[in-house]
mmJSON file of the N, C-alpha and C atoms, coordinates in Angstrom:
{"data_MODEL":{"atom_site":{
"group_PDB":["ATOM","ATOM","ATOM","ATOM","ATOM","ATOM","ATOM","ATOM","ATOM","ATOM","ATOM","ATOM","ATOM","ATOM","ATOM","ATOM","ATOM","ATOM","ATOM","ATOM","ATOM","ATOM","ATOM","ATOM","ATOM","ATOM","ATOM","ATOM","ATOM","ATOM","ATOM","ATOM","ATOM","ATOM","ATOM","ATOM","ATOM","ATOM","ATOM","ATOM","ATOM","ATOM","ATOM","ATOM","ATOM","ATOM","ATOM","ATOM","ATOM","ATOM","ATOM","ATOM","ATOM","ATOM","ATOM","ATOM","ATOM","ATOM","ATOM","ATOM","ATOM","ATOM","ATOM","ATOM","ATOM","ATOM","ATOM","ATOM","ATOM","ATOM","ATOM","ATOM","ATOM","ATOM","ATOM","ATOM","ATOM","ATOM","ATOM","ATOM","ATOM","ATOM","ATOM","ATOM","ATOM","ATOM","ATOM","ATOM","ATOM","ATOM","ATOM","ATOM","ATOM","ATOM","ATOM","ATOM","ATOM","ATOM","ATOM","ATOM","ATOM","ATOM","ATOM","ATOM","ATOM","ATOM","ATOM","ATOM","ATOM","ATOM","ATOM","ATOM","ATOM","ATOM","ATOM","ATOM","ATOM","ATOM","ATOM","ATOM","ATOM","ATOM","ATOM","ATOM","ATOM","ATOM","ATOM","ATOM","ATOM","ATOM","ATOM","ATOM","ATOM","ATOM","ATOM","ATOM","ATOM","ATOM","ATOM","ATOM","ATOM","ATOM","ATOM","ATOM","ATOM","ATOM","ATOM","ATOM","ATOM","ATOM","ATOM","ATOM","ATOM","ATOM","ATOM","ATOM","ATOM","ATOM","ATOM","ATOM","ATOM","ATOM","ATOM","ATOM","ATOM","ATOM","ATOM","ATOM","ATOM","ATOM","ATOM","ATOM","ATOM","ATOM","ATOM","ATOM","ATOM","ATOM","ATOM","ATOM"],
"id":[1,2,3,4,5,6,7,8,9,10,11,12,13,14,15,16,17,18,19,20,21,22,23,24,25,26,27,28,29,30,31,32,33,34,35,36,37,38,39,40,41,42,43,44,45,46,47,48,49,50,51,52,53,54,55,56,57,58,59,60,61,62,63,64,65,66,67,68,69,70,71,72,73,74,75,76,77,78,79,80,81,82,83,84,85,86,87,88,89,90,91,92,93,94,95,96,97,98,99,100,101,102,103,104,105,106,107,108,109,110,111,112,113,114,115,116,117,118,119,120,121,122,123,124,125,126,127,128,129,130,131,132,133,134,135,136,137,138,139,140,141,142,143,144,145,146,147,148,149,150,151,152,153,154,155,156,157,158,159,160,161,162,163,164,165,166,167,168,169,170,171,172,173,174,175,176,177,178,179,180],
"type_symbol":["N","C","C","N","C","C","N","C","C","N","C","C","N","C","C","N","C","C","N","C","C","N","C","C","N","C","C","N","C","C","N","C","C","N","C","C","N","C","C","N","C","C","N","C","C","N","C","C","N","C","C","N","C","C","N","C","C","N","C","C","N","C","C","N","C","C","N","C","C","N","C","C","N","C","C","N","C","C","N","C","C","N","C","C","N","C","C","N","C","C","N","C","C","N","C","C","N","C","C","N","C","C","N","C","C","N","C","C","N","C","C","N","C","C","N","C","C","N","C","C","N","C","C","N","C","C","N","C","C","N","C","C","N","C","C","N","C","C","N","C","C","N","C","C","N","C","C","N","C","C","N","C","C","N","C","C","N","C","C","N","C","C","N","C","C","N","C","C","N","C","C","N","C","C","N","C","C","N","C","C"],
"label_atom_id":["N","CA","C","N","CA","C","N","CA","C","N","CA","C","N","CA","C","N","CA","C","N","CA","C","N","CA","C","N","CA","C","N","CA","C","N","CA","C","N","CA","C","N","CA","C","N","CA","C","N","CA","C","N","CA","C","N","CA","C","N","CA","C","N","CA","C","N","CA","C","N","CA","C","N","CA","C","N","CA","C","N","CA","C","N","CA","C","N","CA","C","N","CA","C","N","CA","C","N","CA","C","N","CA","C","N","CA","C","N","CA","C","N","CA","C","N","CA","C","N","CA","C","N","CA","C","N","CA","C","N","CA","C","N","CA","C","N","CA","C","N","CA","C","N","CA","C","N","CA","C","N","CA","C","N","CA","C","N","CA","C","N","CA","C","N","CA","C","N","CA","C","N","CA","C","N","CA","C","N","CA","C","N","CA","C","N","CA","C","N","CA","C","N","CA","C","N","CA","C","N","CA","C","N","CA","C","N","CA","C"],
"label_alt_id":[null,null,null,null,null,null,null,null,null,null,null,null,null,null,null,null,null,null,null,null,null,null,null,null,null,null,null,null,null,null,null,null,null,null,null,null,null,null,null,null,null,null,null,null,null,null,null,null,null,null,null,null,null,null,null,null,null,null,null,null,null,null,null,null,null,null,null,null,null,null,null,null,null,null,null,null,null,null,null,null,null,null,null,null,null,null,null,null,null,null,null,null,null,null,null,null,null,null,null,null,null,null,null,null,null,null,null,null,null,null,null,null,null,null,null,null,null,null,null,null,null,null,null,null,null,null,null,null,null,null,null,null,null,null,null,null,null,null,null,null,null,null,null,null,null,null,null,null,null,null,null,null,null,null,null,null,null,null,null,null,null,null,null,null,null,null,null,null,null,null,null,null,null,null,null,null,null,null,null,null],
"label_comp_id":["UNK","UNK","UNK","UNK","UNK","UNK","UNK","UNK","UNK","UNK","UNK","UNK","UNK","UNK","UNK","UNK","UNK","UNK","UNK","UNK","UNK","UNK","UNK","UNK","UNK","UNK","UNK","UNK","UNK","UNK","UNK","UNK","UNK","UNK","UNK","UNK","UNK","UNK","UNK","UNK","UNK","UNK","UNK","UNK","UNK","UNK","UNK","UNK","UNK","UNK","UNK","UNK","UNK","UNK","UNK","UNK","UNK","UNK","UNK","UNK","UNK","UNK","UNK","UNK","UNK","UNK","UNK","UNK","UNK","UNK","UNK","UNK","UNK","UNK","UNK","UNK","UNK","UNK","UNK","UNK","UNK","UNK","UNK","UNK","UNK","UNK","UNK","UNK","UNK","UNK","UNK","UNK","UNK","UNK","UNK","UNK","UNK","UNK","UNK","UNK","UNK","UNK","UNK","UNK","UNK","UNK","UNK","UNK","UNK","UNK","UNK","UNK","UNK","UNK","UNK","UNK","UNK","UNK","UNK","UNK","UNK","UNK","UNK","UNK","UNK","UNK","UNK","UNK","UNK","UNK","UNK","UNK","UNK","UNK","UNK","UNK","UNK","UNK","UNK","UNK","UNK","UNK","UNK","UNK","UNK","UNK","UNK","UNK","UNK","UNK","UNK","UNK","UNK","UNK","UNK","UNK","UNK","UNK","UNK","UNK","UNK","UNK","UNK","UNK","UNK","UNK","UNK","UNK","UNK","UNK","UNK","UNK","UNK","UNK","UNK","UNK","UNK","UNK","UNK","UNK"],
"label_asym_id":["A","A","A","A","A","A","A","A","A","A","A","A","A","A","A","A","A","A","A","A","A","A","A","A","A","A","A","A","A","A","A","A","A","A","A","A","A","A","A","A","A","A","A","A","A","A","A","A","A","A","A","A","A","A","A","A","A","A","A","A","A","A","A","A","A","A","A","A","A","A","A","A","A","A","A","A","A","A","A","A","A","A","A","A","A","A","A","A","A","A","A","A","A","A","A","A","A","A","A","A","A","A","A","A","A","A","A","A","A","A","A","A","A","A","A","A","A","A","A","A","A","A","A","A","A","A","A","A","A","A","A","A","A","A","A","A","A","A","A","A","A","A","A","A","A","A","A","A","A","A","A","A","A","A","A","A","A","A","A","A","A","A","A","A","A","A","A","A","A","A","A","A","A","A","A","A","A","A","A","A"],
"label_entity_id":["1","1","1","1","1","1","1","1","1","1","1","1","1","1","1","1","1","1","1","1","1","1","1","1","1","1","1","1","1","1","1","1","1","1","1","1","1","1","1","1","1","1","1","1","1","1","1","1","1","1","1","1","1","1","1","1","1","1","1","1","1","1","1","1","1","1","1","1","1","1","1","1","1","1","1","1","1","1","1","1","1","1","1","1","1","1","1","1","1","1","1","1","1","1","1","1","1","1","1","1","1","1","1","1","1","1","1","1","1","1","1","1","1","1","1","1","1","1","1","1","1","1","1","1","1","1","1","1","1","1","1","1","1","1","1","1","1","1","1","1","1","1","1","1","1","1","1","1","1","1","1","1","1","1","1","1","1","1","1","1","1","1","1","1","1","1","1","1","1","1","1","1","1","1","1","1","1","1","1","1"],
"label_seq_id":[1,1,1,2,2,2,3,3,3,4,4,4,5,5,5,6,6,6,7,7,7,8,8,8,9,9,9,10,10,10,11,11,11,12,12,12,13,13,13,14,14,14,15,15,15,16,16,16,17,17,17,18,18,18,19,19,19,20,20,20,21,21,21,22,22,22,23,23,23,24,24,24,25,25,25,26,26,26,27,27,27,28,28,28,29,29,29,30,30,30,31,31,31,32,32,32,33,33,33,34,34,34,35,35,35,36,36,36,37,37,37,38,38,38,39,39,39,40,40,40,41,41,41,42,42,42,43,43,43,44,44,44,45,45,45,46,46,46,47,47,47,48,48,48,49,49,49,50,50,50,51,51,51,52,52,52,53,53,53,54,54,54,55,55,55,56,56,56,57,57,57,58,58,58,59,59,59,60,60,60],
"pdbx_PDB_ins_code":[null,null,null,null,null,null,null,null,null,null,null,null,null,null,null,null,null,null,null,null,null,null,null,null,null,null,null,null,null,null,null,null,null,null,null,null,null,null,null,null,null,null,null,null,null,null,null,null,null,null,null,null,null,null,null,null,null,null,null,null,null,null,null,null,null,null,null,null,null,null,null,null,null,null,null,null,null,null,null,null,null,null,null,null,null,null,null,null,null,null,null,null,null,null,null,null,null,null,null,null,null,null,null,null,null,null,null,null,null,null,null,null,null,null,null,null,null,null,null,null,null,null,null,null,null,null,null,null,null,null,null,null,null,null,null,null,null,null,null,null,null,null,null,null,null,null,null,null,null,null,null,null,null,null,null,null,null,null,null,null,null,null,null,null,null,null,null,null,null,null,null,null,null,null,null,null,null,null,null,null],
"Cartn_x":[8.941,8.682,9.581,9.002,9.837,10.747,11.556,12.993,12.459,13.474,12.992,13.286,14.593,14.729,13.515,13.284,11.715,10.833,10.262,9.537,9.501,10.953,11.113,11.251,11.64,11.247,9.687,8.811,7.578,6.591,6.994,6.782,7.18,8.036,8.755,7.822,7.708,7.106,5.184,4.868,3.697,3.683,4.38,4.388,4.854,5.134,5.663,4.226,3.477,2.287,1.246,1.724,0.847,0.732,1.686,1.996,1.911,1.708,1.601,0.609,-0.746,-2.117,-2.438,-1.762,-2.062,-1.951,-0.737,-0.214,-1.245,-1.755,-2.566,-4.022,-4.677,-5.665,-5.631,-4.349,-4.352,-4.079,-3.636,-3.386,-4.975,-6.21,-7.538,-8.063,-7.683,-8.769,-8.244,-6.891,-6.463,-7.009,-7.363,-7.722,-9.336,-9.824,-11.276,-11.539,-10.533,-10.845,-10.463,-9.754,-9.125,-10.552,-10.904,-12.139,-13.291,-13.393,-14.89,-14.57,-13.14,-12.694,-12.979,-12.565,-12.769,-14.098,-15.277,-16.385,-17.175,-16.812,-16.995,-16.739,-15.454,-15.102,-15.905,-16.429,-16.913,-18.499,-19.23,-20.536,-20.789,-22.382,-23.07,-23.707,-24.132,-24.771,-26.326,-26.567,-28.197,-27.646,-26.826,-26.573,-26.178,-25.334,-25.234,-25.909,-27.03,-27.925,-29.26,-29.394,-30.192,-29.842,-28.782,-27.864,-27.65,-28.291,-28.301,-29.132,-29.082,-29.862,-30.691,-30.695,-31.398,-32.7,-33.547,-34.991,-34.667,-34.542,-34.379,-35.554,-36.842,-38.117,-38.021,-37.191,-37.31,-36.537,-35.846,-34.661,-35.328,-36.653,-37.236,-37.66],
"Cartn_y":[-12.388,-12.247,-11.03,-10.34,-8.743,-9.306,-8.672,-8.806,-8.353,-9.541,-9.408,-8.088,-7.326,-5.94,-4.977,-4.973,-4.337,-4.509,-5.717,-5.861,-5.43,-5.536,-4.958,-3.499,-2.985,-1.46,-1.158,-2.002,-1.462,-1.798,-2.973,-3.225,-1.961,-1.806,-0.555,0.986,0.96,1.947,1.948,0.963,0.647,0.811,0.229,0.494,1.807,2.624,4.228,4.542,4.748,5.2,4.891,3.986,3.331,3.733,4.116,5.042,6.391,7.077,8.319,8.725,7.446,7.776,7.352,6.443,6.637,7.845,8.144,9.818,10.582,10.57,11.871,11.886,10.123,9.868,10.699,10.026,10.474,12.318,12.752,14.306,14.861,14.365,14.477,14.33,13.341,12.73,13.864,14.049,15.104,16.539,16.893,18.035,18.232,16.884,17.281,17.078,16.579,16.715,17.621,18.629,19.87,20.856,20.843,21.453,21.288,19.906,19.824,20.249,20.143,21.178,22.374,23.053,24.385,24.616,23.973,24.203,23.993,22.995,22.725,23.92,24.486,25.298,26.59,27.127,28.195,28.071,27.191,27.167,28.03,28.833,29.454,28.709,29.38,29.1,28.027,28.798,28.16,27.231,27.231,25.661,24.538,24.644,23.878,23.345,24.409,23.848,22.95,23.494,22.652,21.297,21.277,19.769,18.866,19.625,18.696,17.859,16.771,15.52,15.901,16.624,16.899,17.412,17.172,17.871,18.716,19.987,21.228,21.56,21.03,21.548,20.981,19.627,19.298,19.897,20.655,21.68,22.906,22.843,24.346,24.36],
"Cartn_z":[-29.267,-27.324,-27.129,-25.88,-25.438,-24.78,-24.782,-23.956,-22.798,-21.566,-20.227,-19.699,-20.288,-19.957,-20.263,-21.351,-21.523,-20.549,-20.265,-19.626,-17.877,-17.465,-16.437,-16.127,-17.085,-17.506,-17.489,-17.932,-18.14,-16.699,-16.009,-14.806,-13.805,-13.831,-13.076,-13.254,-14.748,-14.78,-14.179,-14.302,-14.067,-12.368,-11.643,-10.176,-10.193,-10.769,-10.27,-10.693,-11.694,-12.027,-10.871,-10.447,-9.372,-8.047,-7.828,-6.494,-6.543,-7.646,-7.924,-8.061,-8.429,-8.228,-6.885,-6.244,-4.918,-4.142,-4.106,-3.798,-4.221,-5.136,-5.658,-4.872,-4.674,-4.141,-2.567,-1.889,-0.368,-0.181,-1.578,-1.406,-1.592,-2.291,-2.61,-1.731,-0.762,0.408,1.582,2.027,3.197,2.613,1.464,1.028,1.19,1.141,1.52,2.821,3.649,5.143,5.452,4.872,5.334,5.174,4.075,3.956,4.207,4.716,6.07,7.346,7.486,9.084,8.819,8.115,7.696,7.711,7.336,7.145,8.505,9.233,10.294,11.322,11.371,12.098,11.939,10.595,10.199,10.335,11.32,10.931,12.271,11.843,12.862,14.037,14.537,15.777,15.626,14.525,14.038,12.827,12.566,11.456,12.743,13.41,14.632,15.424,15.636,16.382,15.736,14.025,13.358,13.231,13.261,13.039,14.274,15.407,16.74,17.11,17.281,17.456,19.042,19.572,20.927,20.904,21.424,21.256,22.257,21.986,22.757,23.333,23.323,23.738,25.215,25.638,26.751,27.689,27.32,28.527,28.502,28.121,28.37,29.909],
"occupancy":[1.0,1.0,1.0,1.0,1.0,1.0,1.0,1.0,1.0,1.0,1.0,1.0,1.0,1.0,1.0,1.0,1.0,1.0,1.0,1.0,1.0,1.0,1.0,1.0,1.0,1.0,1.0,1.0,1.0,1.0,1.0,1.0,1.0,1.0,1.0,1.0,1.0,1.0,1.0,1.0,1.0,1.0,1.0,1.0,1.0,1.0,1.0,1.0,1.0,1.0,1.0,1.0,1.0,1.0,1.0,1.0,1.0,1.0,1.0,1.0,1.0,1.0,1.0,1.0,1.0,1.0,1.0,1.0,1.0,1.0,1.0,1.0,1.0,1.0,1.0,1.0,1.0,1.0,1.0,1.0,1.0,1.0,1.0,1.0,1.0,1.0,1.0,1.0,1.0,1.0,1.0,1.0,1.0,1.0,1.0,1.0,1.0,1.0,1.0,1.0,1.0,1.0,1.0,1.0,1.0,1.0,1.0,1.0,1.0,1.0,1.0,1.0,1.0,1.0,1.0,1.0,1.0,1.0,1.0,1.0,1.0,1.0,1.0,1.0,1.0,1.0,1.0,1.0,1.0,1.0,1.0,1.0,1.0,1.0,1.0,1.0,1.0,1.0,1.0,1.0,1.0,1.0,1.0,1.0,1.0,1.0,1.0,1.0,1.0,1.0,1.0,1.0,1.0,1.0,1.0,1.0,1.0,1.0,1.0,1.0,1.0,1.0,1.0,1.0,1.0,1.0,1.0,1.0,1.0,1.0,1.0,1.0,1.0,1.0,1.0,1.0,1.0,1.0,1.0,1.0],
"B_iso_or_equiv":[0.0,0.0,0.0,0.0,0.0,0.0,0.0,0.0,0.0,0.0,0.0,0.0,0.0,0.0,0.0,0.0,0.0,0.0,0.0,0.0,0.0,0.0,0.0,0.0,0.0,0.0,0.0,0.0,0.0,0.0,0.0,0.0,0.0,0.0,0.0,0.0,0.0,0.0,0.0,0.0,0.0,0.0,0.0,0.0,0.0,0.0,0.0,0.0,0.0,0.0,0.0,0.0,0.0,0.0,0.0,0.0,0.0,0.0,0.0,0.0,0.0,0.0,0.0,0.0,0.0,0.0,0.0,0.0,0.0,0.0,0.0,0.0,0.0,0.0,0.0,0.0,0.0,0.0,0.0,0.0,0.0,0.0,0.0,0.0,0.0,0.0,0.0,0.0,0.0,0.0,0.0,0.0,0.0,0.0,0.0,0.0,0.0,0.0,0.0,0.0,0.0,0.0,0.0,0.0,0.0,0.0,0.0,0.0,0.0,0.0,0.0,0.0,0.0,0.0,0.0,0.0,0.0,0.0,0.0,0.0,0.0,0.0,0.0,0.0,0.0,0.0,0.0,0.0,0.0,0.0,0.0,0.0,0.0,0.0,0.0,0.0,0.0,0.0,0.0,0.0,0.0,0.0,0.0,0.0,0.0,0.0,0.0,0.0,0.0,0.0,0.0,0.0,0.0,0.0,0.0,0.0,0.0,0.0,0.0,0.0,0.0,0.0,0.0,0.0,0.0,0.0,0.0,0.0,0.0,0.0,0.0,0.0,0.0,0.0,0.0,0.0,0.0,0.0,0.0,0.0],
"pdbx_formal_charge":[null,null,null,null,null,null,null,null,null,null,null,null,null,null,null,null,null,null,null,null,null,null,null,null,null,null,null,null,null,null,null,null,null,null,null,null,null,null,null,null,null,null,null,null,null,null,null,null,null,null,null,null,null,null,null,null,null,null,null,null,null,null,null,null,null,null,null,null,null,null,null,null,null,null,null,null,null,null,null,null,null,null,null,null,null,null,null,null,null,null,null,null,null,null,null,null,null,null,null,null,null,null,null,null,null,null,null,null,null,null,null,null,null,null,null,null,null,null,null,null,null,null,null,null,null,null,null,null,null,null,null,null,null,null,null,null,null,null,null,null,null,null,null,null,null,null,null,null,null,null,null,null,null,null,null,null,null,null,null,null,null,null,null,null,null,null,null,null,null,null,null,null,null,null,null,null,null,null,null,null],
"auth_seq_id":[1,1,1,2,2,2,3,3,3,4,4,4,5,5,5,6,6,6,7,7,7,8,8,8,9,9,9,10,10,10,11,11,11,12,12,12,13,13,13,14,14,14,15,15,15,16,16,16,17,17,17,18,18,18,19,19,19,20,20,20,21,21,21,22,22,22,23,23,23,24,24,24,25,25,25,26,26,26,27,27,27,28,28,28,29,29,29,30,30,30,31,31,31,32,32,32,33,33,33,34,34,34,35,35,35,36,36,36,37,37,37,38,38,38,39,39,39,40,40,40,41,41,41,42,42,42,43,43,43,44,44,44,45,45,45,46,46,46,47,47,47,48,48,48,49,49,49,50,50,50,51,51,51,52,52,52,53,53,53,54,54,54,55,55,55,56,56,56,57,57,57,58,58,58,59,59,59,60,60,60],
"auth_comp_id":["UNK","UNK","UNK","UNK","UNK","UNK","UNK","UNK","UNK","UNK","UNK","UNK","UNK","UNK","UNK","UNK","UNK","UNK","UNK","UNK","UNK","UNK","UNK","UNK","UNK","UNK","UNK","UNK","UNK","UNK","UNK","UNK","UNK","UNK","UNK","UNK","UNK","UNK","UNK","UNK","UNK","UNK","UNK","UNK","UNK","UNK","UNK","UNK","UNK","UNK","UNK","UNK","UNK","UNK","UNK","UNK","UNK","UNK","UNK","UNK","UNK","UNK","UNK","UNK","UNK","UNK","UNK","UNK","UNK","UNK","UNK","UNK","UNK","UNK","UNK","UNK","UNK","UNK","UNK","UNK","UNK","UNK","UNK","UNK","UNK","UNK","UNK","UNK","UNK","UNK","UNK","UNK","UNK","UNK","UNK","UNK","UNK","UNK","UNK","UNK","UNK","UNK","UNK","UNK","UNK","UNK","UNK","UNK","UNK","UNK","UNK","UNK","UNK","UNK","UNK","UNK","UNK","UNK","UNK","UNK","UNK","UNK","UNK","UNK","UNK","UNK","UNK","UNK","UNK","UNK","UNK","UNK","UNK","UNK","UNK","UNK","UNK","UNK","UNK","UNK","UNK","UNK","UNK","UNK","UNK","UNK","UNK","UNK","UNK","UNK","UNK","UNK","UNK","UNK","UNK","UNK","UNK","UNK","UNK","UNK","UNK","UNK","UNK","UNK","UNK","UNK","UNK","UNK","UNK","UNK","UNK","UNK","UNK","UNK","UNK","UNK","UNK","UNK","UNK","UNK"],
"auth_asym_id":["A","A","A","A","A","A","A","A","A","A","A","A","A","A","A","A","A","A","A","A","A","A","A","A","A","A","A","A","A","A","A","A","A","A","A","A","A","A","A","A","A","A","A","A","A","A","A","A","A","A","A","A","A","A","A","A","A","A","A","A","A","A","A","A","A","A","A","A","A","A","A","A","A","A","A","A","A","A","A","A","A","A","A","A","A","A","A","A","A","A","A","A","A","A","A","A","A","A","A","A","A","A","A","A","A","A","A","A","A","A","A","A","A","A","A","A","A","A","A","A","A","A","A","A","A","A","A","A","A","A","A","A","A","A","A","A","A","A","A","A","A","A","A","A","A","A","A","A","A","A","A","A","A","A","A","A","A","A","A","A","A","A","A","A","A","A","A","A","A","A","A","A","A","A","A","A","A","A","A","A"],
"auth_atom_id":["N","CA","C","N","CA","C","N","CA","C","N","CA","C","N","CA","C","N","CA","C","N","CA","C","N","CA","C","N","CA","C","N","CA","C","N","CA","C","N","CA","C","N","CA","C","N","CA","C","N","CA","C","N","CA","C","N","CA","C","N","CA","C","N","CA","C","N","CA","C","N","CA","C","N","CA","C","N","CA","C","N","CA","C","N","CA","C","N","CA","C","N","CA","C","N","CA","C","N","CA","C","N","CA","C","N","CA","C","N","CA","C","N","CA","C","N","CA","C","N","CA","C","N","CA","C","N","CA","C","N","CA","C","N","CA","C","N","CA","C","N","CA","C","N","CA","C","N","CA","C","N","CA","C","N","CA","C","N","CA","C","N","CA","C","N","CA","C","N","CA","C","N","CA","C","N","CA","C","N","CA","C","N","CA","C","N","CA","C","N","CA","C","N","CA","C","N","CA","C","N","CA","C","N","CA","C","N","CA","C"],
"pdbx_PDB_model_num":[1,1,1,1,1,1,1,1,1,1,1,1,1,1,1,1,1,1,1,1,1,1,1,1,1,1,1,1,1,1,1,1,1,1,1,1,1,1,1,1,1,1,1,1,1,1,1,1,1,1,1,1,1,1,1,1,1,1,1,1,1,1,1,1,1,1,1,1,1,1,1,1,1,1,1,1,1,1,1,1,1,1,1,1,1,1,1,1,1,1,1,1,1,1,1,1,1,1,1,1,1,1,1,1,1,1,1,1,1,1,1,1,1,1,1,1,1,1,1,1,1,1,1,1,1,1,1,1,1,1,1,1,1,1,1,1,1,1,1,1,1,1,1,1,1,1,1,1,1,1,1,1,1,1,1,1,1,1,1,1,1,1,1,1,1,1,1,1,1,1,1,1,1,1,1,1,1,1,1,1]
}}}
């Protein structure tokens, strides 16, 4: 059998690794969100018009 002290150390290390992975995922999501926001901000009028769901012919 494995010593209880070693088991507790392994569990603690596993917990730390899981937390580090969650932080990494959160940072990656934040980076993607910022990139989308930056791209949206820099879109040209033509791109915005093309993405619009409105039928502009009705307003002529």
